[in-house]
C-alpha positions as CSV (number, residue, x, y, z in Angstrom):
1,M,-8.2,5.9,11.2
2,L,-7.2,5.5,14.8
3,T,-8.6,2.8,16.3
4,P,-7.4,1.9,20.3
5,T,-6.4,-1.0,18.8
6,T,-4.1,0.2,15.9
7,V,-2.6,2.5,18.6
8,F,-1.8,0.3,21.4
9,A,-0.3,-2.2,18.4
10,T,1.5,0.5,17.2
11,F,3.4,1.1,20.9
12,A,3.9,-2.5,21.1
13,D,7.1,-2.3,19.4
14,P,10.1,-0.6,21.2
15,I,11.5,0.9,18.4
16,R,8.5,2.5,17.5
17,L,7.9,3.9,20.9
18,R,11.6,5.1,20.8
19,C,10.7,6.8,17.2
20,L,7.7,8.4,18.5
21,A,9.4,9.8,22.2
22,L,12.2,11.5,20.0
23,I,9.8,12.5,17.5
24,A,7.7,14.0,20.0
25,G,10.5,15.4,22.2
26,E,12.0,17.8,19.0
27,R,8.7,18.0,17.7
28,E,9.9,17.4,14.0
29,L,12.7,14.8,12.7
30,C,14.1,13.7,9.2
31,V,14.8,10.0,8.9
32,C,18.8,10.1,9.0
33,E,18.4,11.9,12.4
34,L,16.7,9.5,13.6
35,V,18.7,6.7,12.1
36,A,21.5,8.3,14.2
37,A,19.9,9.0,17.0
38,L,18.7,5.0,17.4
39,D,21.8,3.6,16.1
40,L,19.3,1.3,13.5
41,P,19.6,1.2,9.4
42,Q,17.4,3.3,7.9
43,P,15.3,0.9,5.9
44,K,14.2,-0.6,9.2
45,V,13.6,3.1,11.1
46,S,12.0,3.8,8.0
47,R,9.7,0.8,8.0
48,H,8.7,1.8,11.2
49,L,8.2,5.3,10.3
50,A,5.7,4.3,7.7
51,T,3.5,2.0,10.2
52,M,3.4,4.6,12.6
53,R,2.3,6.9,10.0
54,G,0.2,4.7,8.3
55,A,-1.5,4.5,11.9
56,G,-2.5,7.8,12.0
57,L,0.1,8.6,14.6
58,L,2.5,10.6,12.6
59,R,2.8,13.0,9.6
60,D,4.9,13.6,7.1
61,R,6.3,16.4,4.7
62,R,9.3,16.8,2.4
63,D,11.5,19.3,2.7
64,A,14.5,19.4,-0.2
65,Q,15.8,15.9,0.2
66,W,14.6,14.8,3.5
67,V,11.5,13.2,4.8
68,L,10.2,15.0,8.1
69,Y,8.2,13.5,10.8
70,S,6.0,15.0,13.4
71,L,3.0,13.7,15.5
72,A,-0.2,13.8,14.0
73,P,-1.9,17.1,14.3
74,D,-5.4,15.7,14.1
75,M,-5.2,12.9,16.2
76,P,-8.4,12.6,18.7
77,A,-7.6,13.8,22.1
78,W,-7.5,10.0,23.7
79,A,-4.9,8.9,21.2
80,Q,-2.8,12.3,22.4
81,A,-3.5,11.4,25.8
82,A,-1.9,7.7,25.0
83,V,1.1,9.3,22.9
84,N,1.9,11.5,25.6
85,A,1.7,8.9,28.2
86,A,3.9,6.5,26.7
87,V,6.5,9.1,25.6
88,S,6.3,10.1,29.3
89,A,7.0,6.6,30.7
90,L,10.1,6.1,28.3
91,S,11.2,9.8,30.3
92,N,13.3,8.1,32.7
93,D,14.5,4.7,30.1
94,S,18.0,4.5,29.8
95,K,17.5,3.4,26.1
96,H,15.5,6.9,25.5
97,A,18.5,8.5,27.1
98,K,21.1,7.3,24.8
99,D,18.9,7.9,22.2
100,R,18.8,11.5,23.3
101,K,22.5,11.4,23.4
102,R,23.3,10.6,20.2
103,L,20.6,12.7,18.5
104,A,22.5,15.6,20.3
105,R,26.1,14.4,18.7
106,A,24.6,13.7,15.5
107,S,24.9,16.0,12.4
108,R,21.5,17.6,11.7
109,P,20.1,18.8,8.4
110,A,19.6,22.7,8.3
111,R,16.0,23.3,7.5
112,A,13.0,24.9,7.7
113,R,11.6,23.4,11.4
114,M,7.5,22.8,11.4
115,D,6.9,25.6,13.7
116,Q,8.6,28.0,10.9
117,A,6.7,26.7,7.9
118,A,3.8,28.1,6.4
């Protein structure tokens, strides 16, 4: 269950915020894309994604060998507003700009995107 304490504690880590901003901007990303964008080891990225999923901010789905993450669609309005505010605050952040550039250059797996899935 999402609580304000859980949401804001999750936001307290810069890596989780960077993940959240990338996922919000792309709608759905796999771990490999986040690893490339953040330039961090896969176990570290996966640990942060698990924390956000456990907090109720993200959902995951499997597509072949990839695990894809997106924002949880059933977030309460206050939590969605907090996510939107956090993502908006990062829009002019230099690290976020670098993350976006690395993501754009990354080799991205072909898959059925969330908005195309049945």
